[in-house]
C-alpha positions as MATLAB code, in Angstrom:
seq = 'MSIRLGILMDPIGAIKVHKDSSFAMLLAAQTRGWQLFYMQQADLYLRNDRAFASMRQLRVYDRDSDCMSGLSRKTCPCPGLMPC';
ca = [
      19.201   20.694   15.726;
      19.014   16.696   16.965;
      16.309   14.744   16.316;
      15.105   13.433   20.019;
      13.531    9.842   20.248;
      11.647    8.686   23.522;
      11.094    4.919   24.286;
       8.048    3.865   26.060;
       9.080   -0.043   26.485;
       9.527   -2.800   29.047;
      12.278   -2.231   32.152;
      15.321   -1.535   29.706;
      17.489   -4.301   31.682;
      15.377   -7.188   31.365;
      15.310   -6.558   27.946;
      17.362   -9.405   25.304;
      19.499   -7.120   23.795;
      19.455   -9.093   20.432;
      15.302  -10.470   20.320;
      14.369   -6.537   21.006;
      12.993   -5.037   18.275;
      13.015   -1.358   20.770;
      16.373   -2.084   21.335;
      17.577   -2.878   17.950;
      15.423    0.588   16.859;
      17.508    2.665   19.494;
      20.687    1.458   18.116;
      19.934    1.917   14.998;
      18.351    5.811   15.961;
      21.850    6.362   17.664;
      24.005    5.164   15.076;
      21.993    8.462   13.133;
      22.695   10.688   15.833;
      19.689   10.991   17.522;
      18.640   12.038   21.090;
      17.988    9.001   22.910;
      14.946    9.326   25.918;
      13.691    6.040   28.174;
      10.601    6.226   29.785;
       8.230    3.386   31.178;
       4.444    3.542   32.076;
       5.276    4.212   35.444;
       6.829    7.599   34.496;
       3.581    9.148   32.305;
       1.171   11.253   34.317;
      -0.916   14.231   34.282;
      -0.551   17.393   36.230;
      -3.362   20.183   35.348;
      -5.156   18.253   32.626;
      -2.018   17.905   30.457;
       0.491   14.710   29.710;
       4.128   14.984   30.999;
       6.550   12.471   31.220;
       9.850   12.390   33.670;
      12.261   10.102   30.963;
      16.002    9.385   31.490;
      18.785   10.550   28.259;
      20.379    6.450   27.582;
      23.162    5.687   25.668;
      22.653    2.457   24.016;
      25.601   -0.213   22.782;
      25.414   -3.056   20.642;
      26.603   -5.757   23.119;
      24.942   -8.521   25.141;
      25.512   -6.725   28.896;
      26.206   -3.748   29.591;
      24.059   -2.768   26.645;
      23.161    0.294   28.471;
      24.071    3.985   30.367;
      21.560    6.366   31.810;
      22.113    9.707   32.461;
      19.973   13.038   33.627;
      16.344   12.257   34.597;
      14.233   15.187   33.163;
      10.496   16.113   32.647;
       8.747   16.563   30.071;
       5.147   17.845   28.467;
       3.989   15.503   25.833;
       3.491   14.622   22.756;
       6.719   14.884   22.372;
       9.678   15.510   23.605;
       9.577   19.716   23.550;
      12.853   21.933   25.223;
      12.599   20.987   28.265;
];
């Protein structure tokens, strides 16, 4: 089973790729074959006293422009990225 990494960060389209430590972590994790999931603060919410996140699966690329592509959005319970 692949490791899944969920990251909560600022809008990814506005980051400076060459300076952002979160983006560097995403690149390293993807190189290791991990699945990446991206969330912003507004994507986190409570439902019936349980925490959930609406997240997008993500692929990142080591370049200054077009540095990422988003895949399908899914909602999962937190903590962690439980099967959903």
